[in-house]
PASEBA-1860 file (N, C-alpha, C; in nm, 3 decimals):
! residues 240
1> MTPDALQR> 1.667/1.206/-3.032/1.660/1.221/-2.879/1.646/1.066/-2.807 ~ 1.730/1.037/-2.717/1.749/0.915/-2.655/1.640/0.886/-2.557 ~ 1.589/0.758/-2.530/1.490/0.743/-2.432/1.507/0.795/-2.308 ~ 1.621/0.790/-2.244/1.664/0.845/-2.113/1.653/1.004/-2.123 ~ 1.675/1.056/-2.212/1.657/1.207/-2.219/1.515/1.247/-2.220 ~ 1.434/1.173/-2.307/1.300/1.187/-2.309/1.228/1.169/-2.160 ~ 1.276/1.056/-2.103/1.218/1.027/-1.961/1.244/1.151/-1.869 ~ 1.372/1.199/-1.890/1.396/1.334/-1.800/1.314/1.439/-1.818
9> LHLLQLVS> 1.281/1.471/-1.951/1.197/1.572/-1.981/1.055/1.555/-1.934 ~ 1.010/1.442/-1.951/0.883/1.394/-1.894/0.856/1.421/-1.753 ~ 0.962/1.382/-1.669/0.967/1.405/-1.538/0.983/1.543/-1.498 ~ 1.044/1.623/-1.576/1.043/1.784/-1.533/0.917/1.828/-1.553 ~ 0.832/1.796/-1.653/0.703/1.818/-1.678/0.607/1.811/-1.569 ~ 0.639/1.690/-1.507/0.548/1.630/-1.399/0.563/1.732/-1.268 ~ 0.694/1.755/-1.246/0.730/1.834/-1.122/0.707/1.991/-1.156 ~ 0.684/2.026/-1.283/0.675/2.179/-1.301/0.560/2.232/-1.228
17> PALPVGAF> 0.583/2.363/-1.168/0.472/2.437/-1.102/0.365/2.467/-1.217 ~ 0.389/2.458/-1.336/0.295/2.468/-1.442/0.195/2.376/-1.448 ~ 0.232/2.249/-1.388/0.137/2.129/-1.398/-0.002/2.186/-1.356 ~ -0.104/2.169/-1.406/-0.244/2.222/-1.387/-0.316/2.129/-1.293 ~ -0.275/2.104/-1.169/-0.347/2.014/-1.066/-0.388/2.084/-0.948 ~ -0.343/2.211/-0.920/-0.404/2.297/-0.823/-0.315/2.272/-0.684 ~ -0.194/2.220/-0.703/-0.102/2.175/-0.567/-0.071/2.322/-0.510 ~ -0.081/2.428/-0.575/-0.028/2.564/-0.517/-0.131/2.617/-0.400
25> SYSEGLEV> -0.244/2.553/-0.432/-0.357/2.606/-0.327/-0.370/2.529/-0.195 ~ -0.266/2.450/-0.159/-0.274/2.359/-0.047/-0.148/2.383/0.046 ~ -0.158/2.389/0.175/-0.051/2.405/0.245/-0.022/2.278/0.333 ~ -0.134/2.186/0.355/-0.131/2.056/0.418/-0.087/2.079/0.570 ~ -0.146/2.188/0.639/-0.131/2.211/0.775/-0.025/2.308/0.809 ~ 0.062/2.357/0.710/0.165/2.445/0.715/0.106/2.586/0.775 ~ -0.006/2.618/0.706/-0.057/2.750/0.741/-0.100/2.748/0.893 ~ -0.153/2.646/0.948/-0.184/2.632/1.092/-0.059/2.661/1.197
33> LVQQGRLA> 0.046/2.584/1.151/0.158/2.595/1.235/0.237/2.732/1.229 ~ 0.211/2.796/1.113/0.268/2.925/1.108/0.192/3.023/1.201 ~ 0.062/3.010/1.203/-0.019/3.095/1.274/-0.012/3.064/1.424 ~ 0.025/2.940/1.457/0.074/2.907/1.589/0.197/2.951/1.654 ~ 0.262/3.015/1.542/0.406/3.065/1.578/0.494/2.954/1.586 ~ 0.486/2.842/1.536/0.561/2.721/1.551/0.670/2.722/1.456 ~ 0.628/2.780/1.332/0.718/2.793/1.219/0.745/2.935/1.189 ~ 0.848/3.003/1.248/0.864/3.150/1.245/0.977/3.189/1.155
41> DGQAVEAW> 1.055/3.104/1.108/1.177/3.134/1.023/1.205/3.022/0.946 ~ 1.303/3.024/0.852/1.358/2.930/0.771/1.412/2.810/0.835 ~ 1.467/2.820/0.945/1.528/2.711/1.021/1.422/2.631/1.069 ~ 1.306/2.670/1.122/1.199/2.591/1.176/1.135/2.534/1.059 ~ 1.114/2.600/0.930/1.064/2.530/0.827/1.141/2.419/0.787 ~ 1.260/2.424/0.770/1.354/2.320/0.739/1.362/2.199/0.812 ~ 1.344/2.236/0.942/1.338/2.125/1.047/1.213/2.045/1.032 ~ 1.103/2.123/1.007/0.979/2.059/0.988/0.971/1.974/0.849
49> LRAELRQG> 1.011/2.012/0.751/1.037/1.930/0.627/1.117/1.818/0.645 ~ 1.237/1.826/0.718/1.312/1.713/0.740/1.224/1.605/0.816 ~ 1.161/1.648/0.935/1.081/1.556/1.018/0.973/1.478/0.936 ~ 0.905/1.564/0.819/0.823/1.477/0.745/0.874/1.400/0.655 ~ 1.000/1.424/0.601/1.073/1.337/0.512/1.128/1.219/0.580 ~ 1.135/1.229/0.713/1.197/1.117/0.783/1.077/1.027/0.835 ~ 0.951/1.073/0.880/0.866/1.008/0.933/0.715/1.026/0.922 ~ 0.693/1.116/0.821/0.562/1.162/0.789/0.471/1.057/0.712
57> SLMLEAAS> 0.355/1.084/0.686/0.265/1.005/0.602/0.314/1.020/0.454 ~ 0.393/1.129/0.426/0.454/1.126/0.279/0.542/1.010/0.245 ~ 0.602/0.968/0.349/0.698/0.845/0.319/0.634/0.713/0.292 ~ 0.491/0.706/0.354/0.423/0.597/0.321/0.373/0.588/0.188 ~ 0.338/0.715/0.121/0.294/0.734/0.009/0.397/0.711/-0.104 ~ 0.509/0.760/-0.061/0.637/0.751/-0.157/0.680/0.598/-0.176 ~ 0.667/0.527/-0.045/0.698/0.393/-0.054/0.600/0.307/-0.127 ~ 0.468/0.348/-0.149/0.367/0.287/-0.216/0.390/0.293/-0.371
65> LPVFMEAL> 0.445/0.389/-0.415/0.484/0.442/-0.563/0.530/0.302/-0.623 ~ 0.635/0.242/-0.589/0.669/0.131/-0.663/0.567/0.009/-0.658 ~ 0.491/-0.014/-0.560/0.390/-0.112/-0.568/0.260/-0.079/-0.649 ~ 0.219/0.059/-0.648/0.135/0.115/-0.729/0.183/0.089/-0.884 ~ 0.297/0.116/-0.919/0.342/0.117/-1.064/0.339/-0.036/-1.097 ~ 0.381/-0.135/-1.021/0.389/-0.274/-1.063/0.235/-0.323/-1.083 ~ 0.141/-0.281/-1.004/0.012/-0.317/-1.019/-0.054/-0.256/-1.139 ~ -0.024/-0.127/-1.149/-0.082/-0.052/-1.258/-0.028/-0.110/-1.413
73> VRWREDAV> 0.092/-0.153/-1.407/0.144/-0.232/-1.527/0.068/-0.365/-1.563 ~ 0.039/-0.430/-1.441/-0.033/-0.547/-1.474/-0.184/-0.526/-1.511 ~ -0.239/-0.402/-1.447/-0.365/-0.369/-1.481/-0.376/-0.341/-1.640 ~ -0.273/-0.266/-1.693/-0.255/-0.240/-1.825/-0.253/-0.355/-1.914 ~ -0.166/-0.460/-1.871/-0.146/-0.575/-1.933/-0.267/-0.662/-1.943 ~ -0.339/-0.672/-1.827/-0.463/-0.761/-1.808/-0.570/-0.702/-1.879 ~ -0.579/-0.570/-1.906/-0.678/-0.513/-1.989/-0.671/-0.545/-2.132 ~ -0.548/-0.561/-2.175/-0.539/-0.612/-2.311/-0.608/-0.747/-2.340
81> DGDPGAAR> -0.583/-0.834/-2.215/-0.625/-0.969/-2.218/-0.779/-0.978/-2.198 ~ -0.832/-0.855/-2.150/-0.982/-0.853/-2.116/-1.007/-0.887/-1.982 ~ -0.934/-0.880/-1.893/-0.967/-0.912/-1.749/-0.871/-0.835/-1.655 ~ -0.913/-0.717/-1.639/-0.824/-0.628/-1.559/-0.870/-0.624/-1.396 ~ -0.972/-0.709/-1.380/-1.022/-0.695/-1.246/-0.949/-0.702/-1.128 ~ -0.851/-0.806/-1.113/-0.766/-0.836/-1.008/-0.675/-0.716/-0.982 ~ -0.589/-0.687/-1.089/-0.498/-0.580/-1.071/-0.567/-0.446/-1.041 ~ -0.684/-0.402/-1.101/-0.750/-0.288/-1.076/-0.797/-0.279/-0.930
89> AAVLARDS> -0.843/-0.397/-0.878/-0.888/-0.385/-0.731/-0.782/-0.389/-0.650 ~ -0.648/-0.445/-0.679/-0.528/-0.405/-0.593/-0.502/-0.250/-0.584 ~ -0.501/-0.194/-0.699/-0.477/-0.041/-0.698/-0.587/0.029/-0.622 ~ -0.703/-0.017/-0.636/-0.812/0.071/-0.568/-0.795/0.048/-0.401 ~ -0.767/-0.075/-0.365/-0.743/-0.110/-0.244/-0.637/-0.029/-0.172 ~ -0.512/-0.017/-0.204/-0.412/0.058/-0.173/-0.443/0.198/-0.182 ~ -0.509/0.254/-0.291/-0.543/0.394/-0.286/-0.641/0.422/-0.179 ~ -0.728/0.341/-0.151/-0.818/0.372/-0.017/-0.747/0.358/0.100
97> WLLALREA> -0.634/0.273/0.125/-0.563/0.262/0.230/-0.483/0.388/0.266 ~ -0.420/0.440/0.165/-0.350/0.566/0.181/-0.444/0.689/0.210 ~ -0.559/0.680/0.150/-0.646/0.790/0.195/-0.710/0.778/0.335 ~ -0.726/0.660/0.387/-0.765/0.634/0.522/-0.646/0.673/0.632 ~ -0.531/0.683/0.587/-0.427/0.729/0.673/-0.426/0.872/0.697 ~ -0.487/0.955/0.604/-0.500/1.103/0.630/-0.629/1.132/0.698 ~ -0.609/1.179/0.814/-0.704/1.199/0.934/-0.802/1.329/0.876 ~ -0.746/1.416/0.815/-0.804/1.548/0.789/-0.910/1.544/0.666
105> PEVRAQQR> -1.030/1.561/0.674/-1.101/1.566/0.563/-1.052/1.659/0.448 ~ -1.004/1.771/0.482/-0.942/1.869/0.394/-0.840/1.809/0.303 ~ -0.737/1.728/0.366/-0.637/1.667/0.307/-0.680/1.540/0.220 ~ -0.782/1.459/0.270/-0.846/1.369/0.181/-0.905/1.426/0.050 ~ -0.967/1.535/0.066/-1.030/1.608/-0.050/-0.915/1.653/-0.149 ~ -0.801/1.709/-0.083/-0.709/1.748/-0.158/-0.643/1.643/-0.250 ~ -0.623/1.530/-0.188/-0.560/1.401/-0.250/-0.663/1.359/-0.367 ~ -0.782/1.360/-0.343/-0.885/1.311/-0.445/-0.900/1.424/-0.567
113> QMGGTLLR> -0.898/1.563/-0.520/-0.901/1.651/-0.630/-0.780/1.650/-0.711 ~ -0.655/1.658/-0.649/-0.541/1.659/-0.735/-0.521/1.518/-0.824 ~ -0.565/1.414/-0.740/-0.559/1.299/-0.840/-0.629/1.286/-0.957 ~ -0.770/1.330/-0.924/-0.863/1.321/-1.038/-0.824/1.426/-1.162 ~ -0.762/1.531/-1.125/-0.725/1.647/-1.218/-0.600/1.577/-1.294 ~ -0.521/1.519/-1.222/-0.403/1.462/-1.303/-0.447/1.345/-1.399 ~ -0.543/1.274/-1.353/-0.582/1.154/-1.447/-0.655/1.217/-1.563 ~ -0.738/1.322/-1.537/-0.792/1.391/-1.659/-0.694/1.456/-1.756
121> LLADLGWP> -0.600/1.514/-1.699/-0.484/1.562/-1.784/-0.421/1.476/-1.867 ~ -0.383/1.351/-1.799/-0.320/1.256/-1.868/-0.408/1.196/-1.978 ~ -0.540/1.180/-1.938/-0.633/1.134/-2.046/-0.625/1.219/-2.173 ~ -0.630/1.359/-2.154/-0.636/1.449/-2.242/-0.512/1.444/-2.324 ~ -0.394/1.403/-2.269/-0.259/1.392/-2.333/-0.247/1.273/-2.420 ~ -0.342/1.177/-2.382/-0.333/1.059/-2.482/-0.302/0.944/-2.383 ~ -0.298/0.943/-2.237/-0.270/0.837/-2.155/-0.380/0.819/-2.064 ~ -0.494/0.762/-2.106/-0.586/0.742/-2.008/-0.579/0.608/-1.919
129> LPPDPAGS> -0.642/0.588/-1.814/-0.614/0.471/-1.752/-0.663/0.354/-1.832 ~ -0.627/0.234/-1.805/-0.679/0.114/-1.886/-0.823/0.127/-1.863 ~ -0.887/0.053/-1.962/-1.045/0.035/-1.941/-1.081/-0.049/-1.817 ~ -1.191/0.005/-1.750/-1.248/-0.045/-1.647/-1.325/-0.188/-1.694 ~ -1.350/-0.283/-1.606/-1.434/-0.395/-1.651/-1.581/-0.338/-1.703 ~ -1.636/-0.417/-1.788/-1.761/-0.382/-1.836/-1.852/-0.341/-1.730 ~ -1.932/-0.234/-1.742/-2.038/-0.195/-1.666/-1.994/-0.130/-1.537 ~ -1.857/-0.102/-1.511/-1.825/-0.040/-1.395/-1.797/0.107/-1.411
137> AKTVLAWT> -1.812/0.182/-1.302/-1.807/0.329/-1.315/-1.652/0.372/-1.349 ~ -1.646/0.474/-1.406/-1.504/0.535/-1.426/-1.415/0.534/-1.300 ~ -1.290/0.497/-1.308/-1.210/0.488/-1.204/-1.153/0.624/-1.164 ~ -1.150/0.664/-1.044/-1.085/0.777/-0.975/-1.005/0.746/-0.870 ~ -0.870/0.787/-0.907/-0.768/0.760/-0.801/-0.710/0.892/-0.731 ~ -0.666/0.879/-0.603/-0.609/0.994/-0.531/-0.480/1.008/-0.596 ~ -0.413/1.124/-0.545/-0.271/1.173/-0.594/-0.172/1.081/-0.602 ~ -0.142/0.991/-0.502/-0.031/0.902/-0.499/-0.043/0.804/-0.623
145> AAWAWALV> -0.170/0.742/-0.630/-0.200/0.629/-0.744/-0.201/0.717/-0.865 ~ -0.257/0.829/-0.877/-0.255/0.898/-1.011/-0.113/0.934/-1.055 ~ -0.027/0.965/-0.960/0.107/1.002/-0.987/0.187/0.868/-1.043 ~ 0.147/0.757/-0.961/0.205/0.644/-1.023/0.178/0.605/-1.154 ~ 0.052/0.638/-1.201/-0.001/0.607/-1.331/0.068/0.705/-1.429 ~ 0.097/0.820/-1.392/0.164/0.904/-1.486/0.308/0.852/-1.501 ~ 0.362/0.778/-1.410/0.505/0.741/-1.420/0.521/0.618/-1.521 ~ 0.405/0.543/-1.505/0.394/0.421/-1.577/0.374/0.478/-1.734
153> ALAVPVRS> 0.268/0.560/-1.759/0.233/0.623/-1.881/0.360/0.681/-1.948 ~ 0.441/0.749/-1.878/0.546/0.838/-1.930/0.680/0.750/-1.928 ~ 0.669/0.641/-1.875/0.798/0.535/-1.886/0.904/0.592/-1.802 ~ 0.883/0.657/-1.683/0.965/0.691/-1.586/1.009/0.591/-1.495 ~ 1.154/0.567/-1.475/1.196/0.458/-1.382/1.148/0.488/-1.240 ~ 1.141/0.383/-1.164/1.079/0.393/-1.023/1.171/0.485/-0.951 ~ 1.293/0.468/-0.947/1.367/0.555/-0.844/1.356/0.695/-0.881 ~ 1.354/0.738/-1.011/1.333/0.868/-1.059/1.194/0.928/-1.013
161> GVEAYLYG> 1.099/0.838/-1.017/0.973/0.876/-0.975/0.945/0.905/-0.848 ~ 1.008/0.828/-0.745/0.993/0.846/-0.600/1.063/0.984/-0.576 ~ 1.189/0.986/-0.625/1.263/1.095/-0.594/1.188/1.218/-0.654 ~ 1.132/1.246/-0.760/1.054/1.340/-0.813/0.918/1.383/-0.708 ~ 0.866/1.270/-0.659/0.746/1.275/-0.571/0.796/1.355/-0.457 ~ 0.889/1.311/-0.386/0.942/1.374/-0.255/0.995/1.534/-0.284 ~ 1.059/1.537/-0.401/1.106/1.686/-0.454/0.988/1.770/-0.473 ~ 0.880/1.722/-0.536/0.762/1.814/-0.566/0.703/1.848/-0.432
169> WVANQLSA> 0.684/1.760/-0.343/0.607/1.778/-0.220/0.694/1.888/-0.135 ~ 0.821/1.884/-0.131/0.900/2.004/-0.067/0.899/2.115/-0.132 ~ 0.898/2.114/-0.266/0.887/2.234/-0.348/0.751/2.303/-0.321 ~ 0.644/2.242/-0.310/0.511/2.286/-0.285/0.508/2.331/-0.137 ~ 0.563/2.270/-0.049/0.560/2.337/0.108/0.651/2.448/0.096 ~ 0.767/2.462/0.026/0.823/2.582/0.025/0.762/2.692/-0.032 ~ 0.686/2.664/-0.123/0.618/2.772/-0.208/0.499/2.834/-0.108 ~ 0.444/2.737/-0.035/0.361/2.783/0.063/0.418/2.870/0.180
177> AVRLVPLG> 0.540/2.820/0.218/0.606/2.892/0.334/0.659/3.016/0.287 ~ 0.702/3.053/0.167/0.737/3.180/0.107/0.608/3.279/0.114 ~ 0.488/3.229/0.121/0.388/3.328/0.128/0.327/3.339/0.279 ~ 0.376/3.241/0.379/0.329/3.249/0.517/0.430/3.298/0.604 ~ 0.560/3.263/0.577/0.670/3.296/0.678/0.753/3.403/0.622 ~ 0.829/3.489/0.732/0.912/3.563/0.674/1.036/3.504/0.611 ~ 1.012/3.443/0.498/1.117/3.347/0.428/1.109/3.398/0.275 ~ 1.214/3.446/0.229/1.226/3.502/0.111/1.254/3.376/0.008
185> PTEAQRIQ> 1.226/3.418/-0.119/1.257/3.303/-0.226/1.397/3.241/-0.239 ~ 1.501/3.340/-0.205/1.635/3.291/-0.199/1.675/3.203/-0.090 ~ 1.607/3.212/0.021/1.633/3.122/0.141/1.562/2.992/0.111 ~ 1.437/2.997/0.058/1.354/2.881/0.019/1.436/2.781/-0.064 ~ 1.513/2.853/-0.173/1.581/2.781/-0.266/1.708/2.711/-0.184 ~ 1.770/2.798/-0.100/1.887/2.740/-0.006/1.824/2.582/0.076 ~ 1.712/2.620/0.118/1.663/2.498/0.183/1.632/2.391/0.104 ~ 1.596/2.424/-0.025/1.562/2.291/-0.121/1.691/2.243/-0.165
193> LRLAPWIA> 1.810/2.319/-0.174/1.918/2.267/-0.209/1.989/2.184/-0.097 ~ 1.963/2.221/0.034/2.013/2.150/0.147/1.946/2.024/0.164 ~ 1.811/2.011/0.126/1.735/1.891/0.138/1.764/1.792/0.030 ~ 1.825/1.846/-0.085/1.841/1.750/-0.205/1.913/1.616/-0.172 ~ 2.025/1.620/-0.101/2.088/1.492/-0.070/1.995/1.403/0.008 ~ 1.913/1.463/0.098/1.830/1.382/0.184/1.717/1.323/0.085 ~ 1.675/1.387/0.004/1.562/1.336/-0.088/1.622/1.225/-0.167 ~ 1.750/1.253/-0.229/1.801/1.149/-0.302/1.819/1.021/-0.232
201> EQAEALAR> 1.861/1.036/-0.104/1.900/0.906/-0.029/1.778/0.846/0.019 ~ 1.655/0.919/0.053/1.541/0.848/0.094/1.477/0.786/-0.033 ~ 1.484/0.855/-0.159/1.427/0.777/-0.275/1.493/0.655/-0.314 ~ 1.641/0.654/-0.307/1.713/0.548/-0.333/1.670/0.427/-0.224 ~ 1.659/0.452/-0.112/1.618/0.353/-0.003/1.484/0.301/-0.037 ~ 1.392/0.373/-0.063/1.258/0.334/-0.093/1.242/0.267/-0.209 ~ 1.318/0.301/-0.319/1.298/0.228/-0.448/1.363/0.092/-0.433 ~ 1.479/0.075/-0.357/1.528/-0.056/-0.338/1.465/-0.150/-0.234
209> SETPPEER> 1.390/-0.093/-0.131/1.337/-0.159/-0.019/1.237/-0.293/-0.054 ~ 1.247/-0.369/0.007/1.140/-0.486/-0.003/1.047/-0.494/0.100 ~ 1.060/-0.388/0.203/0.954/-0.395/0.312/0.818/-0.341/0.258 ~ 0.706/-0.406/0.260/0.591/-0.336/0.214/0.551/-0.215/0.282 ~ 0.481/-0.141/0.222/0.425/-0.016/0.282/0.360/-0.027/0.400 ~ 0.277/-0.137/0.417/0.194/-0.158/0.525/0.265/-0.197/0.662 ~ 0.386/-0.231/0.628/0.478/-0.277/0.748/0.563/-0.146/0.793 ~ 0.558/-0.036/0.744/0.633/0.077/0.775/0.537/0.166/0.866
217> WSGGVGAA> 0.615/0.253/0.944/0.522/0.324/1.036/0.543/0.470/0.988 ~ 0.444/0.573/1.059/0.448/0.687/1.029/0.421/0.781/1.169 ~ 0.509/0.855/1.193/0.495/0.949/1.316/0.455/1.079/1.295 ~ 0.390/1.108/1.199/0.339/1.245/1.164/0.224/1.294/1.249 ~ 0.215/1.274/1.374/0.110/1.323/1.463/0.086/1.464/1.468 ~ 0.199/1.543/1.462/0.176/1.690/1.453/0.127/1.755/1.328 ~ 0.174/1.665/1.211/0.119/1.718/1.096/-0.034/1.697/1.078 ~ -0.091/1.569/1.124/-0.213/1.547/1.141/-0.300/1.652/1.225
225> LAQLGHGE> -0.252/1.679/1.330/-0.324/1.775/1.416/-0.337/1.905/1.363 ~ -0.219/1.954/1.296/-0.225/2.076/1.214/-0.316/2.079/1.112 ~ -0.321/1.976/1.034/-0.426/1.954/0.922/-0.561/1.959/0.964 ~ -0.594/1.876/1.078/-0.731/1.879/1.135/-0.782/2.012/1.174 ~ -0.679/2.110/1.220/-0.715/2.243/1.278/-0.736/2.344/1.160 ~ -0.688/2.307/1.052/-0.708/2.413/0.946/-0.848/2.472/0.914 ~ -0.940/2.384/0.921/-1.071/2.422/0.902/-1.130/2.531/0.984 ~ -1.056/2.529/1.124/-1.105/2.619/1.219/-1.053/2.750/1.229
233> LYSRLFRS> -0.945/2.770/1.115/-0.883/2.913/1.131/-0.973/3.019/1.096 ~ -0.981/3.118/1.156/-1.055/3.241/1.127/-1.026/3.292/0.979 ~ -0.904/3.318/0.940/-0.868/3.353/0.810/-0.766/3.271/0.768 ~ -0.777/3.241/0.639/-0.666/3.158/0.580/-0.641/3.177/0.430 ~ -0.517/3.143/0.385/-0.486/3.148/0.234/-0.505/3.030/0.158 ~ -0.492/2.915/0.222/-0.489/2.792/0.155/-0.623/2.703/0.189 ~ -0.612/2.607/0.116/-0.750/2.506/0.112/-0.726/2.390/0.220 ~ -0.584/2.375/0.257/-0.559/2.266/0.367/-0.446/2.295/0.456
END
């Protein structure tokens, strides 16, 4: 088997619905928008997904993946030399920055839970994070940083990793929409197909961009308000 073929199979495993990280239990505010009547059909769901792919917090996370991967490689190399402190600190600082961009406590909890679960899974599969400095607590990363470590550990190229991150987010949102909206699985697949060129284009641009994530902007105000309102729903299917 060629290295490229193995990388593709590793990537398919990462985006598989069978990956045991609990992503299926979160809607990231989608449930609120459906109950408000703002996402009543497939057309509205697709428009929402396109807006988030264009200007949501998701894009800041995806733009951070190449930076995370570079810092994680340095962390791994520095750990071999016995001094991973600076690279590890850079990863933790960016991880905290991304979490701070998420206004809703439920979404921050989601990011921590999924990230921690993915790191434990990778460790069980033979890819633990590099050792921490002597005497420090075990490192816990949120979802985006943990995903970046999975890409580094599995030797997945940056562009493919960014593309898969965006694809996986869309797939999870559509999975939630099928359970919340009058939206059948066939229509959900049509939406995923129509969004595929946009996902590929965005991934290519983010992987090649030299603009630091901190200099980008996010206009996901509607998503943030929906996520903040989720905890006040009378009844709900999802955890965010």
